[in-house]
C-alpha positions as CSV (number, residue, x, y, z in Angstrom):
1,X,103.6,96.7,141.9
2,X,100.5,98.6,141.0
3,X,102.5,101.1,139.0
4,X,104.1,98.3,137.0
5,X,100.7,96.9,136.1
6,X,99.4,100.3,135.1
7,X,102.5,101.0,132.9
8,X,101.5,97.9,130.9
9,X,98.3,99.6,129.9
10,X,99.5,101.3,126.8
11,X,97.3,103.4,124.7
12,X,97.4,102.7,121.0
13,X,96.5,105.7,119.2
14,X,96.3,107.2,115.7
15,X,98.3,110.3,115.1
16,X,96.7,113.0,113.1
17,X,98.7,116.1,112.3
18,X,97.7,119.5,110.9
19,X,100.1,121.9,109.3
20,X,99.1,125.5,109.7
21,X,100.6,127.5,106.9
22,X,99.8,130.5,104.7
23,X,102.6,129.4,102.3
24,X,102.3,126.7,99.8
25,X,104.6,124.4,101.8
26,X,104.0,120.6,101.6
27,X,104.2,119.0,105.1
28,X,106.5,116.0,105.1
29,X,106.1,114.8,108.7
30,X,106.1,111.1,109.5
31,X,105.2,109.7,112.9
32,X,106.7,106.3,113.9
33,X,106.9,104.1,116.9
34,X,104.1,105.9,118.8
35,X,103.0,104.6,122.2
36,X,101.6,105.8,125.5
37,X,101.4,104.9,129.1
38,X,98.8,105.8,131.7
39,X,99.4,106.4,135.4
40,X,96.9,105.8,138.2
41,X,96.6,109.5,138.9
42,X,94.8,110.1,135.6
43,X,97.9,111.4,133.8
44,X,100.0,109.8,131.1
45,X,102.7,110.3,128.6
46,X,102.9,109.9,124.8
47,X,106.1,109.0,123.0
48,X,107.0,108.7,119.3
49,X,109.6,109.5,116.7
50,X,108.9,112.5,114.4
51,X,110.6,112.5,111.1
52,X,110.8,115.7,108.9
53,X,111.6,114.6,105.4
54,X,111.3,118.2,104.1
55,X,114.2,120.6,103.6
56,X,112.4,123.1,105.8
57,X,112.4,123.2,109.6
58,X,109.1,122.4,111.3
59,X,107.9,122.9,114.9
60,X,105.5,120.8,117.0
61,X,103.6,123.6,118.8
62,X,100.8,121.7,120.6
63,X,98.6,118.6,120.8
64,X,95.1,117.7,121.8
65,X,92.9,114.6,122.3
66,X,89.2,114.0,123.1
67,X,90.3,111.6,125.9
68,X,92.5,114.1,127.8
69,X,91.5,117.5,129.0
70,X,94.9,118.9,128.5
71,X,98.1,117.9,126.7
72,X,101.4,119.8,127.3
73,X,104.8,119.3,125.7
74,X,107.3,118.5,128.4
75,X,111.0,117.6,128.7
76,X,112.4,115.6,131.6
77,X,115.8,116.9,132.8
78,X,118.1,115.8,135.5
79,X,119.8,118.4,137.8
80,X,122.2,116.5,140.0
81,X,120.1,114.0,142.0
82,X,116.8,115.7,141.1
83,X,114.7,114.9,138.1
84,X,112.1,117.4,137.0
85,X,109.8,118.1,134.1
86,X,109.9,121.4,132.2
87,X,106.9,122.6,130.3
88,X,108.1,123.5,126.8
89,X,106.0,126.6,125.9
90,X,107.6,127.4,122.5
91,X,107.4,123.9,121.0
92,X,109.9,121.4,119.7
93,X,111.8,122.2,116.5
94,X,112.4,119.4,114.0
95,X,115.2,120.4,111.6
96,X,114.7,119.7,107.9
97,X,115.7,116.1,106.8
98,X,116.0,115.1,110.4
99,X,114.1,113.6,113.3
100,X,113.5,113.9,117.0
101,X,112.4,111.3,119.4
102,X,109.9,111.8,122.2
103,X,111.0,109.2,124.7
104,X,111.0,108.5,128.5
105,X,113.5,110.7,130.2
106,X,113.4,113.4,127.5
107,X,110.7,115.1,125.4
108,X,107.2,113.7,125.7
109,X,103.6,114.8,125.5
110,X,102.0,114.9,129.0
111,X,98.3,114.0,129.1
112,X,96.3,115.3,132.0
113,X,92.8,114.3,133.3
114,X,92.6,111.3,131.1
115,X,89.2,109.7,130.5
116,X,88.9,107.0,133.3
117,X,87.2,104.4,131.1
118,X,90.3,103.8,129.0
119,X,91.6,100.3,129.1
120,X,94.5,98.3,127.6
121,X,94.3,98.1,123.8
122,X,92.0,101.1,123.3
123,X,92.8,103.1,120.2
124,X,92.6,106.8,120.7
125,X,93.7,109.8,118.7
126,X,96.1,112.6,119.5
127,X,96.2,115.5,117.2
128,X,99.6,117.1,116.7
129,X,99.8,120.7,115.5
130,X,102.9,121.7,113.5
131,X,103.9,125.0,112.0
132,X,106.8,125.7,109.6
133,X,109.5,127.6,111.4
134,X,109.9,130.0,108.5
135,X,106.5,131.4,109.3
136,X,107.6,132.2,112.8
137,X,110.7,134.2,111.8
């Protein structure tokens, strides 16, 4: 029951993204349907839809927030009867003219050591760091 109450404490947040590039590439990333949930142990998860309206592939490589000491990109996977989270070290690729959803049971941003004073309805920012895949090749 306690967990169900805590799940209702969604964080509303503003998404800010940065594009790191030495090329004159215009970032065309759009964030939609962003939401978060906090758990009693001081962790939480952030979900959203990331749209890439550019012809070029982009990659979400990291995220940060002033209200969480650490944010990692995770993916939940099921192996038989066991569910586990895998830390995605190399980021999430978003193909050109496509989208990817960060959602429960799949990709998500895992927040760790969240500020204890957060309450339902608080608006907090999460900074997303993207890099064009062309630079990485």
